[in-house]
C-alpha positions, -999 to +999 in steps of 0.1 A: +018-249+008+045-234+030+056-201+043+074-180+018+097-153+034+097-132+003+119-102+004+105-070-013+119-063-047+135-030-056+122-009-085+153-019-104+145-056-099+110-051-113+123-032-143+147-060-151+121-088-152+120-109-184+112-087-214+116-056-193+080-048-195+068-014-183+051-017-149+031+004-126+014+000-093-021+007-079-007+035-058+009+051-088-023+049-107-042+065-078-017+094-080-023+097-117-061+099-111-056+124-083-034+147-104-014+139-136+011+167-127+018+152-093+023+118-111+048+136-134+067+151-105+068+120-084+070+090-108+083+104-141+107+131-129+112+112-096+115+143-075+120+136-038+091+138-014+092+151+021+097+126+050+064+120+067+057+108+103+028+088+089+051+070+065+076+063+092+049+049+115+034+028+087+067+014+076+078+005+111+045-011+122+045-032+089+082-043+095+074-053+131+044-074+121+063-090+092+092-101+114+070-112+142+048-134+120+079-151+106+085-165+140+071-199+150+037-193+168+051-203+202+078-176+199+053-148+191+054-131+225+044-094+231+080-088+241+093-101+208+069-079+188+079-049+208+115-055+202+110-058+164+091-025+166+118-008+185+144-021+160+124-008+131+123+027+147+160+026+153+167+020+116+139+042+101+128+076+113+137+102+087+107+124+095+120+128+130+155+141+122+144+176+132+115+168+156+116+165+194+120+133+214+085+139+227+071+138+192+090+106+184+076+091+216+041+101+208+042+085+173+059+055+187+032+050+213+005+053+186+020+024+167+026+004+199-011+006+206-019-008+171+005-037+176-011-044+210-046-046+194-032-068+166-015-092+190-047-095+211-068-102+180-047-125+159-052-163+160-022-177+180-017-205+154-018-183+124+005-197+097+007-172+067+016-186+033+034-154+024+045-121+040+053-089+021+051-106-013+051-088-046+022-099-069+006-086-100-013-089-132+004-093-166-015-075-193+007-087-221+029-056-228+027-041-193+023-052-157+005-038-127+021-049-094+018-044-057+031-058-024+007-077-002+013-078+035+000-113+041-016-143+023-035-168+044-050-202+035-086-207+046-099-241+057-115-248+023-081-242+006-090-208-008-068-177+000-073-145+019-051-116+011-046-091+040-033-056+036-025-036+068-036+000+071-023+024+097-046+052+086-082+057+096-111+035+086-129+052+057-159+073+065-176+060+033-166+023+029-188+018-001-170+046-020-136+033-009-146-001-024-158+015-056-127+036-061-102+009-051-076-002-076-054-026-055-077-054-044-082-069-079-044-068-085-038-085-051-064-112-058-053-121-093-016-119-085-019-140-054-040-166-072-015-168-100+015-172-077-002-200-058-009-221-088-044-209-094-057-212-059-089-192-057-089-160-036-120-158-014-115-122-004-091-093+000-092-077+035-079-043+044-072-044+082-072-010+098-049-015+128-060+016+147-094+001+154-091-035+140-119-028+116-119-047+083-129-035+049-135-067+029-136-073-009-153-106-016-139-119-049-161-133-077-154-137-114-177-108-126-162-083-101-127-094-108-131-091-146-147-056-143-120-043-120-091-058-140-105-040-171-106-007-152-071-012-139-057-021-174-075+009-190-061+033-165-026+019-167-026+022-205-039+058-202-012+067-177+015+052-199+003+070-230+001+103-211+037+097-199+049+091-234+032+122-248+041+144-219+004+153-215+003+154-177-016+185-167-023+197-132-056+189-117-060+214-088-081+203-058-082+207-020-055+180-019-030+206-033-026+219+003-008+187+012+011+182-020+049+180-017+052+197-051+029+227-047+059+251-047+067+239-083+031+241-095+017+276-103-017+262-111-020+244-077-007+275-059-032+297-077-060+274-068-050+275-031-047+313-032-081+316-048-096+292-023-081+311+006-095+344-008-131+330-008-130+322+029 
């Protein structure tokens, strides 16, 4: 096996795959579970979302790690990683168009600290099989796809799929594992793309602390999670076709980009504020 420098596909590329099967992603399905109306605004009507410092930070840290790991191991210096990170910020910082330079510096330093921890932790001879690779599961008439940050080969020939996280390590790891939709998609899709090579585990690497949330892969777990993902994907597609995408107000409405368009969500927040 060799390193595949896969470039991320655009949505249009995915839609134009053979047969033009409908597709979705674990993140879209998570939005549907959180609130069908938010799913409608964001993924059906495709209304724009607000720029976010968290998204800028995450995108730029991911880009720097991708470009750095494409270098030969001997060329992976701290200075090279830092330059990739600076280049990413120069190209991508929409959330900071109206923010101060001090705020930009603060967020930049946060990501720099993550990269320092990663560089200190990673094996110097790491040779990924793939970086930022789209993988997925084909359920016949629909697909569920996602982009994995890294695929490594373990000494026994099995695979480890690594997904970087720039958010906080979960307070309840067991619940996060139980609710997760992506790990099974990453595991099946990576195994399929590497000619059936078994995936030993999927690892979520939280860069702020270098803590790892690991999903060991076995046949029973994989089958159960794939069934759950397929069922949810079909439910979401049917709801989209019928237009039955009602609001599901919760405390998360406070951070929703579409709350001004959602009377039910705004009413929920007003009632919640009145109870305080």
